N, C-alpha and C positions, 0 to 999 in steps of 0.2 A: 203053471203060471210062470211067466217069464218076467224078470225084473231087470232094470238097467243098473248101471254102476252106482247111481245115486239113490237106489232103493225105490224108484217109482215103478209101479206095476204097469206092464203093458197090456194087461188083460182088463183094465178098467176098474180094478178093485183097489181099495185103500189098504195100506199096510196096517198092521195091528197098532203100532205106536202112533200113527197118524190118526186113526180112528179113536184111540184112547184120548189123545190130545183134544180132538174135537168135542168129545163127550164131556170131558172135564171143563173145557171152556164154556160150553153151553150151560152146564149145570151151575157153574160159578156165577155166570152172568145172570141167569134167571134167579138164583137165590139172593143176589144183591138187591133186587126189587123188594123182596120180602123183608129183608133186614132194614132197608131204608124206610119202608112203610112203618115198621115196628118202632124205630127210634125217632121218627118224625116229631111226635109230641114232646120229646125230651130234649132235643137239640135244635138249634136254629140252622138256617141254611149255610151260614159260613162255617160253623163247626162241622157239619156233615161234609162239606166240600173239602175241608182240611183233612178230615179223617180218610176220605176217599183217596186224596192225593198221597197221603202218607202210606196207606196200605198198598196202593199201586206202585209207588216208588220202592217200597221195601220188597215187593214181589219181583220187580224187574231188576233189582240190583243183586 
């Protein structure tokens, strides 16, 4: 398998770190729906939105 200088495979395969990032992203995104459904009876829409923004901001910083 040949790769370019930026780590992109020329054989059409994903590198291991890229594949791992995709898997983690999809699993985190899918689990968010379960958590939102579970806390829906306990928190209003505004509180849930604030929590989503807070978690997102902390993960991106």
